[in-house]
Every structure is written in C-alpha cells, then in structure tokens.
N, C-alpha and C positions, 0 to 999 in steps of 0.2 A: 103952342110952341114952347112954352116954359117947361113942360114935362119932357119934351124931346131934348131940349138943351140940358136939362138936369140929368137925363139918362146918359148923355155923351160926357158930361162932366164926371159922372160916376165911373164910366168906362175908363177915362184917362187916369183917374185916381187908382182904380182897381188894377190897372196894368202895372203901375209903379209898385203897388203893394205886392203883387204877385211876383214881380221880378226880384224884389228884395227877399221874399220868402225862398225862391229858388236859389238865389245866391247863398243863402244861409244853410241850405240843405247839403249835408255831407254825403248822401247816398247817390246812386246813379240816377240822374235826372235828364238824360238825353231824350227820352221819349217826351218828357214834359217840355223841354226846350223846342223840340220839333213841332209839337202841337201849338205851343205859344207862338212860334214863328208863323205857323199857318194862319192863325187868326189875326196876327198883326199884319201879315201880307194882305189878307182879305180886307182888313180895315183900310190899308193903303190903296188897294184896288178900288174900293167904293169911293174913297176920297178923290182919287184921280178921275173916276167916271163922272162924279158930280162937278168936276172942274173941266169936263169936256175932253179929257185926255184918253188916249188909247191905252189899254192894259193887256193887249194881246201878247206882249213879250214877257209878262210876269208869270213866274212859276209859283203856284200856290203851296206846293209840298216839296220839302227837301229833307234829307236824313241827317244832316250835320250842322244844325243850328247851334249858335253859341251865344253866351250871355252878352258879350260886348255888342254884337250886331243887333241883338234884341233891344238893348238900351238905346241904340241909335234909331231903330225903327220906332220905338215908343216916342222919342223926342220929335222925330220927323212927323209922325202921325198927329201928335198933339198940336204941333204948329199948324198943320193943315186943317185939322178940325176946329181949332180955335178961330182961325180965319173964316172958315165956313160958317161957324155959329154966329160970328159977328155980323156977317153979311146977310144972314137969313131973314126973310120977311115971311109973313103968313102966306102971301101970294106965291113966293118961290117954294116954300115948304110944300105947298099943294101942287106945284107944277110937276109934270110928268117927264121923267128922264128917259131918253132913248139911248140904249147902249148894247154892246155885244158882250157876252160872257167869254170866259177863257177858251171855250170851244168854238166861238164865232157865232153862236146863236143870238139872234136879236130879240130884245125885250123892251118893254116900256113899263116903268114903275114910278109912282109918286115918290118924291124925295122924302116925304114924311115916313113912308113905309120902308124906304132904304135905311134911314137913320134908326128906325125901330129895329130893323133886322141887324144892323151893325151892333147895336147894344145887346140884343138877345143872343146873337151868335157868340159874342165875347163872353157873356155870362155862362153859356152852355160849355164852352171850352175851358173857362176858368174852373168850373166844377170838375171837369175831367182831370185837369192839371193838379188840382188839390188831391184828388184820389191817388194819382201817381205819386205825389209827394208823400202821402201817408205810407204807401207801399215801399217807398225808399227810405222810410224811417225819418222823414222830415216833418216839419211843422207846416201845415197848410196855411196859405195866406188868408188873412181875414179880409174878405173882399165883398161882403154883403152890402147891398144898397142901404139897409137900415143903419149899418155902422157908419157908412159915408155920410148919411143924413145927420146922424148924431154928432159926428165930428165937425160938420160944416155949419152947425147952428151957431 
C-alpha cells in the first residue's frame, strides 16, 4: 500500500510541476492543454468511480482546454485522492470495483490496479506533453519520480 500511495503523491506533485511549466511556455501549447485536460478528467473519472459515483456524463476529450480550468481540476483531484488515500486499507485496496466505462461497458477491477493505472496513465501523458512543450520552444516540466523522491527526502 505504501508504494501505491507514493505513486499517487508523485502524480499530484508532477501535475502541479507540469502546469507551471506550461504556464511558463510562450509557444502554442493548446495541444498540451487538451492532453493535460484529458488525463486530469480521467483521474477525476477514476476517483468518482472509486467513490461509487456515475461518470457517464463526463466527456474525456475536448479541444479548448485552458490553464485556469486545469488548475481547478488539479486542486479538485488532489482533494479527492488525498481523502481516498487516507481511507484506504489493505483490504479495500484489494477489493474489486464494479463500474461502467464511458461507453457503458461493465468491468470489474481491483482498486490497487486502478490506482496503478491512474499513476501510469498520467506518466504516459506527461511525457507526451513534455514533447509538445519542446516543440513549442518551451522548457519541459521536470516531473520524474526520482526527482520527486529526492525532493521529498
């Protein structure tokens, strides 16, 4: 459980770091904002599912994401995941969640695997966003787990 919690802590830190890097970029970063919004909404969706809420009404992709709304999503997701992490026990972590995806298909997945997915999904998209930032003549966000680990020692 300690590893999963650490991965989610890294996710929250990396999200803030990346948002600051995008804010500093003077090039066209709309593609980065749209991708960032996608994975922040996916984070929100998984958090809602783990709280037993329906996510059928949530749209995973839009083309006009903006910095201010991303900041709000980050804060909202952080609050949701901090509360979830506080309440997690080993038993709950290994419990199986039944949910429907955005298309309505039903699945069952252990919460431990969902949290690993949330972390890995974010890492995948942060790498893509950093590539977009380089192409826009911006400085990529320093979001590697090892940096987070060094800074939190």
